[in-house]
N, C-alpha and C positions, 0 to 999 in steps of 0.2 A: 625271191621264192627259194627257201633251203628245202635240199634235197634230202631224203632220210634212205635212198635205194643204195646198193653198194657200189653202183656204175657211178662215176664223177667226171668232170669236166677236167683234162687235165691241170688247168690255173687254178681248182678250186681244192684248198686245202682245208684241215681242219687239226685243233690240235689236238695231242694224243689225249691228255685231261678231258678234255669236252668228249670226245667218242667214248672214252672208259666211264664217266658219269652218264653219259648217255646207255649204255648197256648195264651198266651196273644195276642189279636187284639189291633193292633198298640199299643196306651201307655194305654190300658184298662186295666192295674195291679190291682188286688184287696189289697183290703186297709188293708185288715187284714183277716190271714187266723187261723182259730180258730186251736190248739191242745188240744186233749183231749185222755184220757186213755179210752181204749175199755173199759176195766171193767166198769168203771163210768158210761159210755154211757149204759153198758148191763143192770148194776143195774138200771138205771132210766129208760130204755126204748126207749128214745129218744138221739139224735144227732143234733148238726146244721143243717146239710142235710138230716136229717129223713131217713137215712141209715137203721140203724136199722128197724124199724116201717116198711120201703118198703121188707126189704127182712123177714122178720117174715110174710109178708101179699102173700106173695113167698112161704113161708113155706120153706125158706133157712135159716138152722140152723147156726147162727155165735156165736162162744163160743171162740176164738181168732182169732188173726189176720190175720192166714192164712186162715182162713175159709172164712173173710171181704175180704181179696184179691183175693182168690177162685171164690165168688160171684161177684165181681165187674170187675174181667176180664174173667166172662163167655164169651162164643161167640155169645148167645142171650142177652145177654148186650149190646145195641147200645149207652145210654147215660151215661154212668159212665165208665170213665178212674181209674185205678189203678196202682200206682207206688211204688216200694219199696222205701224207703228214711231211711237217717242212723236214725232218728227218731221213724219212725216204717213204715206206710205205708199211703200215700198221696193220696186222693180220689179227682176227678175233675168232675164235673157234666157240662158235654158238653153242653147241653141246657142253660143254664144262666149261664157259666163260674165262679161256685162258688169251693172253695177249702176247703179242711180240712183235719187234719193229724191226724190218730189215733198212739196212742203208749201204749207200755205195761203197 
């Protein structure tokens, strides 16, 4: 049974390509999905999706990929989806269709 919920079993991995096609509207595929080390994003205090700043403003502490995954999949977070992928954590901003992959 395949789950389409945001929350996944820690061992359940999806491919980024599979996720992008699942969420794309018709042929509206992203041209580029930035991949960045979470440590680099934390050191700079920002990332392409501005999630680090967003979660800081909410008072959520992000120190590692598991913190990021938990913050993105919080039941109260309706505009952000997160998925475990081989590379790390793929994050999808639902309102604008943007993706980013955070790695170790």
